[in-house]
N, C-alpha and C positions, 0 to 999 in steps of 0.2 A: 472559512468564515465562522466565527463564534458570535452569535447575536449581532450580526451585520457589522462586525468590525474586522479589519484585515487581519489575516494570520500573522503571527510573529513566529518566524522560523529561524532555527539555528543556522542552517546553510541551505541556500536555494540556488538552483540552476534553472534559469528561465530563458526561453527563446534562444537556445544554443544548439549547435550541431557538433558532433564529434567530441563530446566530453569524455575524458578518460581519467578515472581516479583509481589508483592502486594503493592498497595498504593504508587507506585513509581511516581516521578515527573521528567519528562524529558523536562526541560525548561531552556535552557542556557540564561545567561545574554545578550550575543550578538549572536543571532541566525544567523545573516548574515555571520558569519564565517564558517557555516556548510552547506553541501549539504543536507544530511538526518539527522533528529534528532535521530531516533531510527532505526537501521538496524538489521534485523534478517536474517542471511545468513547460509544456510546449517545446520539448527537446526531442531531437532525433539522433540516432546513432550514438547512444551514450552507454558507456560500460563502467560499472563499479565492481572492482574485483578485490577480494581479500580485505574487505572493509568491515569495520565494527561500527554499528549505528545504535545508539541509545541502549547499551547493554543492560542497564539497570532500570530503565523506564523513568517515570516521575514527571514526564511532560503531560500537557493537557490533551493531546490528540494522538497522532500517529508517529511511529518510528520513521517510516518512509511514506510519502504521499506523491504518487505519480498521477499527473492530470493534464488537462487541456490538450488533447490530441497528441500526446507524446508518442513517438514511434520508434521502434527498434531500440529498446532500453533493456540492458542486461544487468543482473546482480549475480555475480559468481563467487562462490565460496565466502559469502558474507555471514556475519552474525548480527541479528537485528532483534531489538527488544521493542515491545509495544509501550505506548504511553497509556493514557486513560482510555484509549480506543483500541487501535489496531497496530500490529507490527507493520503491515503494508495496507494502504488503500490505493487501488488502481481504478481510475474513473475518468470521466470526461472524454470518452472516445479514444482513449489511449489504446494502441494496437502493437502487436509483436513485442510483448513484454516477457522477458525470460528470467525466471528465478531458478538458479541451478546450484545445488549443494549449499543451500541456505539453512542456517540453524536459527530458530526463534529462541532467543535467550530468556525472554520474559513474555509469557502469553498475554493475549489480548485482554484488556480490562473492560469495564462497562457492563451493563446488564446483558449485552448480546453474547458475550463470551466468544468472540470471533478473533482469529489471528490475522486473516487476510480477507479484506473486503473488496469485492469486485463490482464495479458498475453502480456505485452509490450515486445519488443525485448530485449534479454539478451545475450551479447557476451560471457558470461561464460558458458551458457547452451542454445545455440541457437535452438536446436531441442527438448527441453523438453517443453511439453505443460502443462500449469497450469490447475488444475482441482479441483473439489469438494470444491468449496468455498461456504460457507453458511453465509448468511447475515440475521440475526434475530433481528428485532426491532431496525433498524438503523434510525437515524433522524439527521437533521441539526438543530443547535441552532436557526437559523433564520426562521425555519418553512417550508422552501422550500424543495423539494425532494432531497435526496442524489443522485447525478448523477454518474452512473457507465458506464464505457467504457470497452468493451470486445474484446480483440484481439486474440492472440494465447492461448486461454483458453476456457474451457467449460463455458457455460452460468451458472452464479451463482444460487444457490437455495436461493430464497428470501421469507421470511415470516415476516408478521407484518411490522411495521415501515412505512416509507415514502421514497421509493426507486424507481428510474426510470433508466432503461437501455437505453442508448442513441444510437439510430440506426445509424445515419450518422457518428458520431465519432467512433463507433465500426467498421463500414465498412471501414473507412479510416485507422484505426489502423490495421485491418486484412491485408489490402493491403500492408501497410508499413512493417509489420513484414514478410509477405511472400517475398517481394522484398529483405529485409535484409538477410533473411535465404538463398535465392538463390545466392546472391552475396558474402555472407560470411562476 
């Protein structure tokens, strides 16, 4: 949501089980018309393999937004670019999310300078904690570390690749989410 208006997404998968997308390209001609390019909301057992998502950025929020208690969602061998916020945001109690051999083609924008945002506030599931996120062999196309921020989420399991969990950004996000959860 931006200013209490519904997101405008390029492609959404919501309330589905068993989604399988291979070699998909999610790159709108005019990305500035969209908040998120690919939204996965309340889905389980979903696999996105060899996909290209938002390679050049230009949208208002995220390349990929996984939310609302999504469970067992995988992104394998994908290339993902950030919009004005993050390449990936994973929130709202989503669990068992696997990013394997993912390349961030355009780093995260905004003042936070974050590529992957875990456990940000979600008004649809404010008390659901995000967990069991596995990051395997992630890298950025420019060679710099993939920057991860952890809020209302378990610390991700990281193996291989070039990934850095940001301390201060994570601390500030934890405080922000705690305050939002308290005031509703």
